[in-house]
C-alpha positions as a printed Julia matrix, in Angstrom:
66×3 Matrix{Float64}:
 81.81  -52.92   -3.29
 81.99  -55.26   -6.3
 79.79  -57.74   -4.47
 77.36  -55.41   -3.81
 77.16  -54.03   -7.31
 76.76  -57.58   -8.32
 73.9   -58.1    -5.92
 72.29  -54.95   -6.96
 72.55  -56.19  -10.66
 71.07  -59.49   -9.96
 68.55  -58.1    -7.65
 67.24  -55.72  -10.63
 67.41  -58.51  -13.16
 65.27  -60.81  -11.1
 62.72  -57.82  -10.28
 62.68  -56.98  -13.76
 61.66  -60.64  -15.2
 59.01  -60.79  -12.28
 57.44  -57.41  -13.03
 57.14  -57.98  -16.62
 55.39  -61.7   -16.28
 53.02  -60.2   -13.56
 52.59  -56.7   -15.85
 49.18  -57.82  -17.15
 50.26  -57.09  -20.7
 47.83  -59.76  -22.03
 44.88  -58.19  -20.43
 45.67  -54.95  -21.55
 45.86  -56.11  -24.96
 42.81  -58.18  -24.82
 40.77  -54.72  -23.38
 42.21  -52.71  -26.15
 41.16  -55.44  -28.76
 37.69  -55.62  -27.18
 37.52  -51.62  -27.33
 38.62  -51.93  -31.03
 35.82  -54.45  -32.25
 32.97  -52.5   -29.98
 34.21  -49.17  -31.95
 33.99  -50.86  -35.5
 30.68  -52.07  -34.44
 29.47  -48.54  -33.7
 31.02  -47.3   -36.79
 29.46  -49.9   -39.26
 26.01  -49.05  -37.32
 26.44  -45.58  -37.9
 27.3   -46.03  -41.55
 24.3   -48.27  -42.28
 22.05  -45.87  -40.7
 23.02  -43.13  -43.23
 21.0   -42.14  -46.2
 22.25  -43.84  -49.38
 23.27  -41.36  -52.14
 21.46  -42.49  -55.44
 23.49  -41.18  -58.63
 21.74  -40.93  -61.64
 24.03  -41.45  -64.76
 21.57  -40.69  -67.41
 21.86  -37.23  -68.98
 18.91  -35.48  -70.57
 18.67  -32.18  -72.77
 18.28  -29.96  -69.61
 21.58  -31.61  -67.9
 24.78  -29.55  -68.57
 28.06  -30.84  -68.39
 30.55  -29.52  -65.94
């Protein structure tokens, strides 16, 4: 029974290292970064398309302090 447990443990250890190596973590990370870059580009384009707000700091007689 001890030999079976040891063999199962060794098989699980080998399988986990094989699965982790071929899991595609680098590809997933690359896709995530590409999606982030694209969303940032879209956000910047949307912000640049907005109308700019002009604030006039000058006060005249008709302007009241809030």
